[in-house]
All heavy atoms as an XYZ file, in Angstrom:
699
protein
N      97.161     70.890     97.890
C      98.560     70.911     97.745
C      99.131     69.909     98.773
O      98.710     69.961     99.970
C      99.005     72.277     97.967
C     100.503     72.540     97.831
S     101.144     74.148     98.007
C     100.318     75.165     96.823
N      99.938     69.066     98.235
C     100.564     68.038     99.124
C     101.617     68.774    100.005
O     101.995     69.887     99.917
N     102.026     68.075    101.095
C     103.014     68.580    102.056
C     104.283     69.016    101.336
O     104.847     70.077    101.689
C     103.261     67.510    103.176
C     104.191     68.084    104.209
C     104.365     67.127    105.377
O     103.582     66.176    105.549
O     105.369     67.301    106.154
N     104.870     68.169    100.514
C     106.036     68.565     99.860
C     105.929     69.774     98.877
O     106.761     70.735     98.960
C     106.551     67.319     99.083
O     106.838     66.167     99.721
C     107.828     67.670     98.174
N     104.810     69.900     98.205
C     104.453     71.054     97.324
C     104.318     72.284     98.279
O     104.847     73.294     97.911
C     103.266     70.788     96.551
C     103.349     69.913     95.366
C     102.022     69.558     94.670
O     101.022     69.348     95.280
N     102.189     69.751     93.376
N     103.686     72.065     99.359
C     103.545     73.169    100.318
C     104.874     73.684    100.839
O     104.914     75.052    100.928
C     102.569     72.684    101.417
O     102.452     73.731    102.355
N     105.721     72.772    101.222
C     106.970     73.178    101.671
C     107.837     73.826    100.542
O     108.601     74.919    100.881
C     107.792     72.047    102.329
C     107.189     71.595    103.605
C     107.970     70.560    104.202
C     107.445     70.068    105.551
N     108.286     68.882    106.161
N     107.771     73.460     99.381
C     108.484     73.995     98.341
C     107.965     75.403     98.004
O     108.707     76.340     97.744
C     108.341     73.058     97.034
O     108.939     71.807     97.323
C     109.062     73.826     95.735
N     106.605     75.467     98.034
C     106.032     76.852     97.770
C     106.412     77.867     98.939
O     106.741     79.048     98.601
C     104.537     76.769     97.815
N     106.508     77.341    100.137
C     106.818     78.280    101.273
C     108.334     78.743    101.220
O     108.680     79.783    101.331
C     106.689     77.430    102.618
N     109.207     77.749    100.680
C     110.640     78.086    100.511
C     110.738     79.087     99.419
O     111.609     80.062     99.429
C     111.337     76.823    100.244
C     111.590     75.975    101.478
C     112.577     74.949    101.227
N     112.560     74.018    102.408
C     112.086     72.812    102.366
N     111.445     72.336    101.344
N     112.059     72.072    103.553
N     109.996     78.922     98.313
C     110.036     79.788     97.244
C     109.626     81.290     97.619
O     110.174     82.221     97.365
C     109.106     79.332     96.067
C     109.162     80.305     94.784
O     110.324     80.441     94.408
O     108.057     80.719     94.434
N     108.527     81.314     98.507
C     107.998     82.586     99.010
C     109.142     83.315     99.809
O     109.315     84.434     99.786
C     106.751     82.306     99.859
C     106.075     83.565    100.365
C     105.545     84.538     99.476
C     106.048     83.951    101.859
C     105.005     85.684    100.061
C     105.685     84.974    102.294
C     105.000     85.863    101.359
N     109.705     82.453    100.792
C     110.777     83.066    101.561
C     111.891     83.514    100.667
O     112.437     84.750    101.038
C     111.423     81.902    102.560
C     112.617     82.379    103.197
C     110.398     81.472    103.654
N     112.304     82.829     99.715
C     113.298     83.480     98.773
C     112.939     84.757     98.141
O     113.785     85.724     98.024
C     113.624     82.392     97.725
C     114.464     81.162     98.137
O     115.011     81.157     99.385
O     114.481     80.163     97.529
N     111.754     84.827     97.815
C     111.233     86.063     97.168
C     111.219     87.224     98.173
O     111.650     88.374     97.833
C     109.847     85.876     96.576
C     109.854     84.914     95.342
C     108.447     84.689     94.835
C     108.560     83.858     93.592
N     107.201     83.599     92.989
N     110.731     86.896     99.418
C     110.845     88.006    100.432
C     112.240     88.495    100.711
O     112.502     89.670    100.933
C     110.061     87.461    101.695
C     108.492     87.267    101.355
C     110.294     88.538    102.864
C     107.863     88.496    100.922
N     113.143     87.465    100.725
C     114.578     87.795    101.097
C     115.226     88.659     99.879
O     115.847     89.552    100.150
C     115.362     86.477    101.279
C     115.125     85.778    102.608
C     115.876     84.493    102.525
C     115.525     86.589    103.770
N     114.715     88.239     98.623
C     115.148     89.152     97.500
C     114.727     90.503     97.728
O     115.394     91.365     97.328
C     114.622     88.419     96.191
O     114.929     89.218     95.266
N     113.489     90.646     97.979
C     112.939     92.056     98.139
C     113.622     92.683     99.296
O     113.906     93.948     99.283
C     111.415     92.001     98.491
C     110.495     91.710     97.232
C     109.122     91.383     97.761
C     110.562     92.791     96.414
N     114.026     91.939    100.220
C     114.790     92.595    101.497
C     116.176     93.059    101.113
O     116.722     93.921    101.674
C     114.763     91.655    102.725
C     115.178     92.335    103.960
O     116.144     91.992    104.491
N     114.538     93.364    104.345
N     116.721     92.504    100.032
C     118.030     92.850     99.629
C     117.956     94.203     99.083
O     118.840     95.028     98.912
C     118.523     91.858     98.507
C     119.038     90.652     99.099
O     119.283     90.583    100.237
O     119.175     89.702     98.237
N     116.848     94.562     98.461
C     116.542     95.882     97.738
C     115.751     97.062     98.540
O     116.019     98.171     98.349
C     115.730     95.708     96.484
C     116.501     94.844     95.604
C     115.778     94.428     94.475
N     115.143     95.421     93.649
C     114.157     95.237     92.749
N     113.704     93.984     92.350
N     113.680     96.308     91.985
N     114.992     96.507     99.487
C     114.189     97.492    100.340
C     114.303     97.178    101.775
O     114.341     96.004    102.217
C     112.675     97.295     99.944
C     112.440     97.544     98.513
C     112.347     96.566     97.591
C     112.415     98.973     97.979
C     112.299     96.812     96.229
C     112.230     99.268     96.672
C     112.083     98.213     95.811
O     111.990     98.391     94.434
N     114.356     98.169    102.635
C     114.427     98.035    104.112
C     113.108     97.811    104.744
O     112.300     98.828    104.585
C     115.260     99.129    104.636
C     115.599     99.073    106.136
O     115.741     97.866    106.650
O     115.753    100.100    106.809
N     112.782     96.735    105.281
C     111.546     96.533    105.928
C     111.571     95.482    107.075
O     112.612     94.799    107.250
C     110.463     96.093    104.904
C     110.739     94.751    104.112
C     110.380     93.649    104.866
C     111.382     94.822    103.005
C     110.696     92.382    104.120
C     111.484     93.577    102.349
C     111.181     92.441    102.850
N     110.595     95.521    107.839
C     110.454     94.642    109.034
C     109.223     93.708    108.696
O     108.177     94.277    108.326
C     110.221     95.310    110.341
O     111.426     96.072    110.674
N     109.279     92.484    109.082
C     108.146     91.552    108.941
C     107.395     91.633    110.305
O     108.072     91.404    111.376
C     108.529     90.039    108.573
C     107.357     89.166    108.639
C     109.229     90.128    107.175
N     106.191     91.942    110.301
C     105.478     92.066    111.509
C     104.584     90.819    111.785
O     104.141     90.644    112.858
C     104.582     93.240    111.673
O     103.682     93.314    110.499
C     105.517     94.466    111.502
N     104.242     90.053    110.773
C     103.547     88.803    110.930
C     103.728     87.906    109.660
O     103.854     88.347    108.635
C     101.973     89.119    110.928
O     101.187     87.997    111.093
N     103.838     86.660    109.939
C     104.128     85.717    108.921
C     103.255     84.497    109.057
O     102.150     84.528    108.708
C     105.630     85.208    108.886
C     106.058     84.589    107.601
C     105.505     83.676    106.939
C     107.219     85.021    106.690
N     106.159     83.434    105.756
C     107.251     84.255    105.618
C     108.234     85.958    107.013
C     108.237     84.360    104.673
C     109.165     86.095    105.965
C     109.140     85.252    104.883
N     103.762     83.344    109.671
C     102.989     82.171    109.832
C     102.166     82.380    111.013
O     102.670     82.627    112.058
C     103.931     80.953    109.867
C     104.814     80.770    108.734
C     103.132     79.651    110.120
C     105.920     79.827    108.697
N     100.813     81.989    110.828
C      99.958     82.025    112.064
C      99.213     80.671    112.138
O      99.050     79.973    111.340
C      98.892     83.123    111.712
C      99.301     84.566    111.502
C      98.166     85.399    111.356
N      98.474     86.608    110.917
C      97.699     87.542    110.192
N      96.655     87.094    109.906
N      98.192     88.748    109.816
N      98.939     80.440    113.497
C      98.114     79.336    113.777
C      96.663     79.745    113.598
O      96.376     80.954    113.509
C      98.296     78.991    115.345
O      97.782     80.061    116.048
N      95.767     78.755    113.309
C      94.378     79.208    113.293
C      93.826     80.231    114.320
O      93.089     81.064    114.087
C      93.608     77.838    113.179
C      94.670     76.958    112.630
C      96.003     77.403    113.256
N      94.366     79.752    115.632
C      93.761     80.665    116.633
C      94.337     82.098    116.575
O      93.542     82.983    116.870
N      95.552     82.298    116.268
C      96.058     83.543    116.176
C      95.529     84.325    114.922
O      95.225     85.538    115.080
C      97.605     83.478    115.997
C      98.329     84.676    115.832
C      98.211     85.665    117.076
N      98.795     87.000    116.813
C      98.635     88.076    117.521
N      97.968     88.077    118.590
N      99.183     89.113    117.110
N      95.295     83.585    113.866
C      94.620     84.198    112.642
C      93.301     84.812    113.080
O      93.024     85.892    112.705
C      94.679     83.177    111.671
C      94.331     83.886    110.179
O      95.080     84.794    109.766
N      93.238     83.443    109.673
N      92.504     84.021    113.679
C      91.177     84.394    114.229
C      91.230     85.601    115.134
O      90.512     86.464    114.967
C      90.434     83.244    114.832
N      92.270     85.523    115.977
C      92.413     86.581    117.003
C      92.674     87.976    116.470
O      92.159     89.158    116.765
C      93.538     86.265    117.994
C      93.729     87.288    119.209
C      92.565     87.296    119.975
C      94.980     86.844    119.966
N      93.465     87.903    115.225
C      93.793     89.175    114.584
C      92.892     89.550    113.443
O      92.938     90.513    112.721
C      95.151     89.258    113.979
C      96.189     88.990    115.245
C      95.367     88.190    112.905
N      91.754     88.748    113.287
C      90.691     89.118    112.226
C      91.093     88.552    110.844
O      90.574     89.125    109.890
N      92.048     87.585    110.822
C      92.522     87.138    109.445
C      91.382     86.293    108.792
O      90.431     85.725    109.478
N      91.408     86.288    107.436
C      90.452     85.440    106.618
C      90.715     83.886    107.093
O      91.785     83.589    107.317
C      90.710     85.631    105.267
C      89.717     85.120    104.306
N      89.708     83.670    103.914
C      88.617     85.626    103.826
C      88.661     83.514    103.191
N      87.984     84.596    103.166
N      89.601     83.220    107.129
C      89.799     81.784    107.494
C      90.589     80.930    106.624
O      91.041     79.837    106.972
C      88.394     81.164    107.755
C      87.565     80.908    106.552
C      86.221     80.293    106.972
N      85.425     80.019    105.864
C      85.403     78.757    105.246
N      86.112     77.879    105.883
N      84.637     78.494    104.224
N      90.777     81.482    105.337
C      91.640     80.649    104.306
C      92.914     81.443    104.033
O      93.545     81.333    102.933
C      90.823     80.469    103.022
C      89.611     79.602    103.164
O      89.814     78.690    104.011
N      88.613     79.840    102.442
N      93.342     82.302    105.040
C      94.457     83.292    104.883
C      95.741     82.385    104.495
O      96.042     81.206    105.076
C      94.701     83.921    106.233
O      95.994     84.676    106.142
N      96.514     82.915    103.660
C      97.773     82.246    103.251
C      98.825     82.378    104.410
O      99.823     81.648    104.405
C      98.384     82.900    101.928
C      97.417     82.471    100.754
C      98.097     82.861     99.362
C      97.112     82.427     98.342
N      97.716     82.458     97.071
N      98.482     83.187    105.417
C      99.337     83.230    106.600
C      99.399     81.708    107.284
O     100.374     81.423    107.852
C      98.793     84.229    107.654
C      99.173     85.750    107.407
N     100.349     86.210    107.626
C      98.466     86.684    106.871
C     100.382     87.510    107.277
N      99.175     87.844    106.843
N      98.286     81.129    107.131
C      98.117     79.710    107.723
C      99.084     78.731    107.157
O      99.445     77.750    107.905
C      96.697     79.245    107.632
C      95.682     80.166    108.371
C      94.253     79.732    107.980
C      95.877     80.132    109.845
N      99.658     78.979    105.973
C     100.571     77.942    105.383
C     101.924     78.606    104.914
O     102.657     78.040    104.207
C      99.768     77.344    104.156
C      98.675     76.471    104.522
C      99.364     78.389    103.080
N     102.112     79.715    105.535
C     103.441     80.489    105.300
C     103.645     81.093    103.925
O     104.711     81.444    103.530
N     102.489     81.368    103.322
C     102.522     82.010    102.028
C     102.151     83.430    101.996
O     101.828     84.080    100.941
C     101.720     81.193    100.953
C     102.205     79.810    100.817
C     101.379     79.050     99.801
C     103.662     79.685    100.366
N     102.121     84.151    103.211
C     101.894     85.506    103.247
C     102.651     86.020    104.438
O     102.972     85.363    105.438
C     100.333     85.765    103.510
N     102.953     87.380    104.344
C     103.508     88.051    105.394
C     103.118     89.460    105.369
O     102.685     89.970    104.449
C     105.075     87.866    105.409
S     106.007     88.748    104.139
N     103.133     90.087    106.640
C     102.923     91.691    106.678
C     104.125     92.251    106.943
O     104.895     91.803    107.828
C     101.831     91.782    107.868
C     100.447     91.153    107.539
O     100.181     91.007    106.416
O      99.747     90.781    108.563
N     104.384     93.449    106.230
C     105.590     94.064    106.394
C     105.276     95.539    106.708
O     104.247     96.157    106.382
C     106.543     93.922    105.179
C     105.893     94.648    103.978
C     106.833     92.486    104.957
C     107.034     95.111    103.034
N     106.363     96.273    107.164
C     106.452     97.767    107.260
C     107.608     98.249    106.668
O     108.761     97.833    107.111
C     106.300     98.202    108.818
C     104.910     97.743    109.321
C     106.469     99.703    108.846
C     104.622     98.037    110.877
N     107.621     99.025    105.623
C     108.715     99.474    104.954
C     109.282    100.635    105.896
O     108.532    101.391    106.381
C     108.387    100.193    103.634
C     107.914     99.236    102.485
C     107.142     99.992    101.338
C     109.122     98.559    102.001
N     110.615    100.754    105.903
C     111.226    101.792    106.722
C     111.172    103.046    106.031
O     111.136    104.123    106.625
C     112.817    101.319    106.879
O     112.932    100.197    107.586
N     111.059    103.046    104.558
C     110.795    104.225    103.775
C     109.518    104.116    103.158
O     109.548    103.541    101.970
C     112.039    104.372    102.812
C     113.345    104.531    103.590
C     114.454    104.645    102.433
C     115.782    104.779    103.078
N     116.927    104.746    102.036
N     108.472    104.680    103.697
C     107.093    104.473    103.085
C     107.093    105.092    101.619
O     106.258    104.632    100.868
C     106.201    105.191    104.055
C     106.990    105.242    105.278
C     108.376    105.244    105.006
N     107.898    105.934    101.366
C     107.989    106.549     99.940
C     108.367    105.579     98.938
O     108.158    105.818     97.810
C     108.816    107.771     99.851
C     110.309    107.534    100.178
C     110.739    107.691    101.662
O     109.779    107.439    102.522
O     111.923    107.725    101.947
N     108.829    104.389     99.346
C     109.229    103.350     98.429
C     108.108    102.302     98.080
O     108.471    101.317     97.397
C     110.573    102.592     98.885
C     111.785    103.380     98.962
C     112.983    102.651     99.470
O     112.805    101.589    100.139
O     114.126    103.227     99.162
N     106.982    102.607     98.619
C     105.915    101.618     98.538
C     105.539    101.233     96.986
O     105.448    100.182     96.725
C     104.734    102.208     99.201
C     103.473    101.125     99.104
C     102.332    101.506     99.806
O     102.307    102.229    100.837
N     101.124    101.049     99.493
N     105.539    102.290     96.297
C     105.187    102.028     94.812
C     106.339    101.161     94.073
O     105.927    100.246     93.446
C     105.133    103.303     94.120
C     104.533    103.203     92.676
C     104.307    104.511     91.980
O     103.849    105.461     92.747
O     104.452    104.629     90.813
N     107.523    101.397     94.262
C     108.633    100.645     93.769
C     108.654     99.194     94.394
O     108.832     98.230     93.611
C     109.939    101.422     93.991
N     108.439     99.173     95.782
C     108.339     97.835     96.268
C     107.241     96.908     95.775
O     107.382     95.863     95.385
C     108.169     97.964     97.850
C     107.824     96.692     98.534
C     109.044     95.893     99.097
C     106.701     96.212     98.801
C     108.935     94.785     99.664
C     106.505     94.942     99.352
C     107.579     94.321     99.891
N     106.042     97.635     95.612
C     104.997     96.917     95.069
C     105.298     96.344     93.569
O     104.903     95.209     93.289
C     103.708     97.740     95.012
O     103.473     98.084     96.480
C     102.390     97.027     94.378
N     105.826     97.202     92.791
C     106.152     96.795     91.456
C     107.204     95.722     91.405
O     106.999     94.689     90.619
C     106.661     97.982     90.695
N     108.013     95.645     92.318
C     109.082     94.649     92.304
C     108.463     93.478     92.839
O     108.789     92.282     92.356
C     110.206     95.137     93.308
N     107.682     93.439     93.861
C     106.978     92.308     94.355
C     106.114     91.654     93.241
O     106.050     90.401     93.069
C     106.092     92.625     95.543
N     105.370     92.516     92.377
C     104.545     92.021     91.332
C     105.409     91.289     90.357
O     104.958     90.377     89.731
C     103.743     93.132     90.766
C     102.545     93.504     91.607
C     101.665     94.556     90.993
C     100.581     94.997     91.938
N      99.738     96.135     91.401
N     106.599     91.814     90.100
C     107.581     91.181     89.172
C     107.971     89.786     89.635
O     108.490     89.009     88.821
N     107.810     89.463     90.910
C     108.166     88.152     91.431
C     106.876     87.270     91.634
O     106.833     86.300     92.388
C     108.773     88.374     92.809
C     110.217     89.043     92.800
C     110.667     89.247     94.348
C     111.155     88.168     92.133
N     105.781     87.662     91.063
C     104.399     87.029     91.003
C     103.913     87.045     92.530
O     103.339     86.128     92.941
C     104.571     85.674     90.522
N     104.038     88.155     93.189
C     103.489     88.317     94.547
C     102.404     89.410     94.537
O     102.557     90.405     93.700
C     104.586     88.769     95.546
C     105.805     87.819     95.784
C     106.801     88.334     96.618
C     105.152     86.460     96.313
N     101.548     89.360     95.400
C     100.384     90.300     95.436
C     100.695     91.122     96.670
O     100.962     90.669     97.765
C      99.007     89.559     95.621
C      97.922     90.474     95.895
C      96.682     89.649     95.902
C      95.428     90.484     96.094
N      94.165     89.722     96.127
N     100.394     92.464     96.502
C     100.744     93.337     97.757
C      99.353     94.062     97.935
O      98.843     94.659     96.951
C     101.809     94.418     97.454
C     101.964     95.357     98.563
C     103.030     93.719     97.105
N      98.872     94.098     99.142
C      97.679     94.750     99.616
C      98.130     95.779    100.670
O      98.619     95.475    101.729
C      96.599     93.792    100.087
C      95.315     94.490    100.478
C      96.258     92.835     98.969
N      97.741     97.064    100.487
C      98.070     98.047    101.414
C      96.887     98.081    102.386
O      95.763     98.368    102.114
C      98.004     99.433    100.690
C      98.453    100.551    101.668
O      98.276    100.429    103.037
O      98.756    101.727    101.260
N      97.308     97.572    103.712
C      96.318     97.532    104.684
C      96.290     98.655    105.669
O      95.798     98.496    106.817
C      96.337     96.263    105.475
C      96.009     95.050    104.363
C      95.784     93.741    105.052
O      96.315     93.448    106.167
O      95.174     92.895    104.406
N      96.778     99.809    105.277
C      96.862    100.959    106.081
C      98.124    101.132    106.879
O      98.837    101.962    106.703
N      98.265    100.289    107.962
C      99.370    100.326    108.760
C     100.432     99.354    108.421
O     101.616     99.320    108.965
C      98.975    100.211    110.327
C      98.424     98.785    110.544
O      97.887     98.256    109.591
O      98.276     98.453    111.758
N     100.224     98.576    107.399
C     101.214     97.595    106.967
C     100.885     97.137    105.554
O      99.748     97.424    104.962
C     101.393     96.407    107.843
C     100.131     95.563    107.904
N      98.971     95.842    108.568
C      99.859     94.498    107.105
C      98.067     94.929    108.461
N      98.542     94.104    107.452
N     101.813     96.572    104.860
C     101.563     95.921    103.525
C     101.455     94.348    103.657
O     102.380     93.780    104.467
C     102.743     96.310    102.648
C     102.998     97.595    102.196
C     104.111     97.794    101.312
C     101.741     98.252    101.525
N     100.408     93.820    103.150
C     100.187     92.464    103.184
C     100.793     91.870    101.858
O     100.381     92.426    100.752
C      98.833     92.074    103.319
C      98.401     90.609    103.166
N      98.547     89.780    104.212
C      98.004     89.920    102.021
C      98.135     88.538    103.573
N      97.887     88.608    102.372
N     101.673     90.900    101.905
C     102.437     90.380    100.726
C     102.119     88.876    100.738
O     102.318     88.224    101.753
C     103.913     90.592    100.780
C     104.669     90.093     99.607
C     104.203     92.059    101.075
N     101.604     88.318     99.582
C     101.294     86.955     99.561
C     101.588     86.526     98.099
O     101.861     87.219     97.190
C      99.861     86.669     99.837
C      98.845     87.171     98.931
C      97.481     86.703     99.209
O      97.039     86.941    100.372
N      96.705     86.299     98.321
N     101.573     85.123     97.931
C     101.768     84.489     96.599
C     100.521     84.809     95.806
O      99.481     85.094     96.421
C     101.945     82.992     96.798
O     100.849     82.455     97.482
C     103.157     82.663     97.577
N     100.571     84.677     94.574
C      99.489     84.761     93.723
C      99.270     86.098     93.104
O      98.106     86.477     92.881
N     100.280     86.893     92.768
C     100.230     88.179     92.253
C     100.030     88.153     90.814
O      99.696     88.917     90.043
């Protein structure tokens, strides 16, 4: 993916996360990571965090997780429950 395509994809991802935030109350706990930070937290070496296409969130109302996940999937996002947070990335 070229630099322009990458920036366009990242902006699209930001728009989708903001759209979800209009409907659900959550905090983003991790978004763009440097390779060093990614390694430090045990991230995959090809993590989408490295290019701004993934973020980790904590819902204020955990009981909304199922509805949040369905809404994210409707935006072509993938949601992975990692126990203490939800990992959200492109490619759902």
